C-alpha positions as CSV (number, residue, x, y, z in Angstrom):
1,M,56.9,-38.9,-86.8
2,S,56.6,-35.8,-84.2
3,S,55.6,-36.8,-80.7
4,P,52.3,-35.3,-79.2
5,A,52.3,-32.1,-77.0
6,P,52.3,-32.0,-74.1
7,C,49.1,-32.2,-71.9
8,N,48.9,-29.8,-69.2
9,E,45.0,-30.1,-68.5
10,N,44.2,-31.7,-65.2
11,L,41.1,-34.3,-64.9
12,L,39.3,-35.5,-62.1
13,I,37.2,-38.3,-62.4
14,W,35.4,-39.9,-59.6
15,N,32.6,-41.8,-58.3
16,V,30.7,-39.5,-55.9
17,R,28.2,-41.4,-54.7
18,G,25.7,-38.6,-55.0
19,L,25.4,-34.8,-55.3
20,N,22.5,-34.0,-53.8
21,S,24.3,-32.6,-50.5
22,R,25.3,-29.1,-50.2
23,T,28.6,-30.7,-48.4
24,R,29.6,-33.1,-51.0
25,R,28.9,-30.2,-53.5
26,N,31.4,-27.9,-51.6
27,V,33.7,-30.6,-51.8
28,V,33.7,-31.2,-55.4
29,R,34.2,-27.5,-56.0
30,D,36.5,-26.8,-53.7
31,L,39.1,-30.0,-55.1
32,V,38.2,-28.7,-58.8
33,T,39.4,-25.3,-57.6
34,Q,42.0,-26.6,-55.8
35,E,43.5,-28.8,-58.8
36,H,43.2,-26.5,-61.6
37,V,40.2,-29.4,-63.0
38,S,39.7,-28.8,-66.7
39,L,38.1,-32.1,-67.6
40,L,35.4,-33.7,-64.8
41,T,33.5,-36.7,-64.7
42,L,31.5,-38.1,-61.7
43,Q,29.5,-41.4,-61.7
44,E,26.8,-41.9,-59.2
45,S,25.6,-38.4,-59.3
46,K,22.2,-39.7,-58.3
47,L,21.1,-36.7,-59.5
48,D,17.8,-36.6,-61.8
49,V,17.9,-32.9,-62.5
50,C,21.2,-31.2,-63.8
51,N,20.5,-28.0,-64.7
52,D,22.6,-24.6,-65.4
53,A,22.2,-23.3,-61.6
54,L,23.2,-26.4,-60.2
55,V,26.7,-26.5,-62.4
56,L,27.0,-22.6,-61.8
57,N,26.7,-23.2,-57.8
58,L,28.9,-26.7,-58.6
59,L,31.6,-25.3,-60.7
60,G,31.3,-21.2,-61.6
61,S,30.9,-20.1,-65.0
62,D,33.9,-21.0,-66.5
63,F,32.5,-24.9,-67.3
64,D,30.2,-26.5,-69.6
65,F,28.3,-29.8,-68.7
66,Y,26.6,-32.8,-69.9
67,A,24.7,-34.8,-67.6
68,L,22.7,-38.5,-67.8
69,P,20.2,-38.3,-65.2
70,A,20.0,-40.8,-62.2
71,T,16.9,-43.4,-62.2
72,N,15.2,-43.4,-58.8
73,T,18.1,-43.0,-57.0
74,Y,20.6,-45.3,-59.1
75,G,23.7,-43.4,-62.0
76,G,23.9,-40.7,-63.2
77,I,26.7,-39.4,-65.1
78,F,28.0,-35.7,-65.1
79,L,30.9,-34.5,-67.7
80,A,31.6,-31.0,-67.4
81,W,34.5,-29.2,-68.8
82,R,36.3,-25.8,-68.8
83,M,35.6,-23.9,-71.9
84,G,38.4,-22.8,-73.9
85,H,41.2,-25.6,-72.3
86,L,40.4,-28.4,-74.2
87,G,39.9,-26.7,-78.1
88,S,43.6,-26.8,-78.1
89,L,44.3,-30.3,-77.8
90,Y,40.6,-31.5,-79.3
91,P,40.0,-29.2,-82.2
92,N,36.6,-30.7,-82.8
93,F,35.7,-30.6,-79.1
94,P,32.3,-28.6,-77.9
């Protein structure tokens, strides 16, 4: 049995407690850049709308994403991945 290839991807999983403030979005953006994050999951985004413009501002153009909106001021899940990085590990990944 062969051993799996080493994974050089950085993951960030964070209960962010809201992405509505510019300051919080800047912290996320800086951390993703500094740590070369390839897969990002944020819980409690508290965003009722998450669109391409917000993700472009938050992460740049290298990421694709999926988001579940918050209900009122509760919840919200945000998943983003750096395009092209996870395909080598997971060939069926979008």
